[in-house]
N, C-alpha and C positions, 0 to 999 in steps of 0.2 A: 454697538446697536444691540437690543434684544430680539434674540433670533426667536423666542415664544412670539412678537409679536408680529412676526416676518409669513404671510402666505408664501409656500416654495411654490405651487402653483404659479405666482405669476412670475417667473422664470423661465416656466414653459413658455408663457405670453409673447417674453422677451424675446424667447429664443424664434421664434416662429416670427416679428415683428423685424425682426435683425434680416430673415432668410429673406421675409418675403416683404416688404416696404410695402406693403400695403392693409389698411386692417380690415379690408376687405378678406383680403387671399388667405390674411394671417387667422381670421375666423375661420373660416374655409377648410385652411390645413390641421385645427388642433379642437374641429368640431365646435363650435361656441357660435353665439346669437353675437353680430357684429356690433350689438350697442354692450353688449357683453363684454364686446375686446373692448370699448370704448373706454368702458369704466374702470376695466384692470388697467389701460394707462393709461389712466389718471391717477389710479394706485399706484403706482410706478413710479411716475412722474414727483409723486408725493413721497415715496421711498428715494428718493436718492439724486431728491431734490434738485432736479433736471430737465428740461425738456426732452428729453431724451430721443422725441422723432419733432420734425416739422414736416406742414405741409411742400411737397413738388408736384405741381403739378399734377397727376390724378395717384401722385404715391407719396411715399415718403422722404425722408432726406436721414440718417441717423446723429444726431450731434458729438460733437468729437467723446465728450463721455461715454453714449452709445458703443461706441464702435470700440471704447478701451474695453468693455464689458462683451463682448462677443467671444471674444476666446476663453476666459474665465466661466462665463453661465455656459458656454458649451460642454467646459471639461468637467462644471460638477452634475450638470445631467449624464452627461452619459457615464459617470461611474458610481450614480443613483439608477441606471437602468442595466448598468452590468452585476449590481447588487442585486436588484429584482429581479432579472432575466439573464444569469451569467451565458458567455456564449459555451456553444456546445465544445467541445476538448478533440483540436485538432494532433494528434500525434506528430503529423509532419512538421509539426511549424512550431511545436509546445518547444519550452527552455525549464520548467522545474526539474527537480531530482526526490525520485525515488528512495526511497529508508530504509532497505531492510534485511533484518536479522536473523538469519539461518546455520543452521551448520554447514560444518561443508562438505557433508555427505551429500546437502538438497542441493549445495549447487554445481556438483557435478551431477547428481540426477535430472535436476530441472532449471536450474538459473543455466547452466549454461548454454542450454538451449532456446530459455527468453532472452539472453545476452544478445544473443545472433538476432535475435526477431528482434529487438532494442534496436540495436545499429543501420537494418535499413525499412526499419517501421518512424523508428520517433532518435533520426540518428542530433539533435538539437539536445536532447538530454541525459541527463547523469543518473548511475542506481551508485550508489551506498551500498556494499554490503558486509554488514558485521557478524562475523563467522566467529566471537569471539565465545569461552565457554560460560554455561549458567543461562538459567533463561529467561529471555528474549521478551516476559511479557510486564512484568514489570518498567522497560525503558517502551513497551508498545505502550502504558496505562500512562508514562508520561507525557504520548509526545513525541519519544526522539528517534524513533522510527516510525513508519509509515505502515509496515508486515512483520506479521511475525509469520515462518512457515518449520515446522516444526511434526514429528509423532507426540501429541498433545495427548496423555489418557486422561490424565487432569488438569480442567486450567476453568477458572470465573466463569461463570454466567453471562457476563459481564460484556465480554467480545463478542463479534459475529466470528463463525467458521463455516467452514468447507474442503468438503474433506476433498483431494483430489488423486493419491494415488492409495491403491490398497492392498494389502499386501502381512502377511505371515513371518513373524520372526525364526530367526536360524542359530545356529552355531557357527562360528568358524575357527579352526586351527589349524596349523603346517601341513601339505603335507604328508604323509607319514607318519602322521601323532598317534600315538598312543591310545588313546582314544579310540581313536577308529578299527582296534583291532578286539575291540569286546561287546559284548553289548553296552551302549552309550545309558542309562537309567538316570534317574533323579539321585542316586546315590553317586556315579560314577559323574555326576553335575556338579556335583558339591565338594569333592575331591577335587576337583584341580583346579589351577589356580586360575582365577579372570584378570581380563583386562577391561578398565569400569571405565569408559566412557562418558563425557559432564555434559548430558543434554535432558532433554523435559523425561526422555523415552527411559533412561536409567532409573533415576529418583524415581519414577511413579514404579518400574519392578523391582529393587529394594521395596521401595513398600511392600507391595504383590508375596516375594519374597520372602519377608518378613511375617506377613501374614499368615501366611501355608507352611511356616517351622521350616523354606527353604536355606539354608547353609549357603553364602556365596564368598568366599576370601579375593577379594580385590588388593594386591600387591602393587599393581600398577596401573594407574591411574592415567588419562592421557586428554586433549581436549578434542577432540577428533575421531569418526570411526578408520580413516584413511591410517591416521598417525598407528592406531590401534591393530590391523589391518600389518601390517610393514613391522613391528613387535611380534607378532605374531607367528609371521614367517621364519624369526630367530629360532626360538624360544619357543617352551611346551604349554605356553602360555593358552588358554581359549578367549572365545568374547561373543555376546547373545549381540545381534545389528540385528533389520530390517534385512528379507531377501532380496528386495532388488539392491542393497548399498552393497552386498556381499557379491551379486552378481557383477554390481558395475566395477565392486575393488579385484575382481579377476583381473580384469582390462589388465593392470599393473603388477600384479602380483601374486604369484600361488598359491593358494589358498586350496585345498580340504571345505567341504561344504557342507552339513548333516541337520538335521532339526532337534529343535528343541524336548526332549525327552518328558513335557507336560503340556498339558493345554492351556492354552496363554488364549487371548483374545484378538482377531486381525486386524492389523495396525491401520490406521489413515494417516498418510499425509496429510499434513493439515495448512490452509490458509490463513490464518490469524490477525482481525481488523476492531481499532474499535468504534464505536457507534457512530463518532463525531465524522469520521470519513465513508461513511455508506453511504452517505449521496453525490460526494466527490467527484462531476467525472471524469477526472486526471485517474484518478484509484478505483471506478471502475475500469477503466480500460485495461489496468496494470494487473486488476485480480482475473480479468473475464482472457487476455490475454497469459499467464500464468497460470489456467487451467484449462484454456485449450491448448502451451505444450506438455501438460501433462497428461492430459489423452489420448496426444500423440503416441508418446510413450509407453501408457498401458502398464499395465502390473506385471 
């Protein structure tokens, strides 16, 4: 059957007739005149090559063919209604999955508290967190993750973004590090060897330091700030990282924390998402809940 020749509004008429089993009541239900309803019924009979309804006292009795159509017609119309007017997102009953790309420091600072909220407010939802090294923006663009979280000093204008927590950069080293025994200036910053962490932040810092002629030798490269913090406690390497991350690392390892010896912009931990998810009710809940958690943590 050629769907181009079918008036889909006839399915609305058929559903009303099946539910009301009366032309008059069905017409009133969907806001049509009785004559228009009778005309639509004749068109339905022609389309399905079946009487569909026969007179029964003051009402109509559906034929076996009409009864066969009851469930599939209702299913089709429910699907169309969901497309045009999607149901509200209810985290308490939702069963979807969120895929988040974030460095493990963000997991420790924000997402651990977010997951605690999910366990209570959305117990049937799954959350998959990718903390692999490197940028998550390519996977975000490809649709492999729903949200990217990091300190993005540079990012394509394609994405929507929201700042969560602002802070400054600091340097960490082991307690008793020789760098703390004298003035820690730009020259000292360049002389001490660094631990380089594979994050969007460090890739942006590399570009900035090169532009300003600041040489930073990084013989050790790791995938996370917390791994770097452990290495720093055992060596004379130093590491640049966001202050909030450094403060959280102090909960686990002993470190000295001191300012970077040059002017750098304040950084913001951000969440970033693709425009295709901007109006998705479940994604709106994800973003707003993460933002609430971040506000409760503060700078």
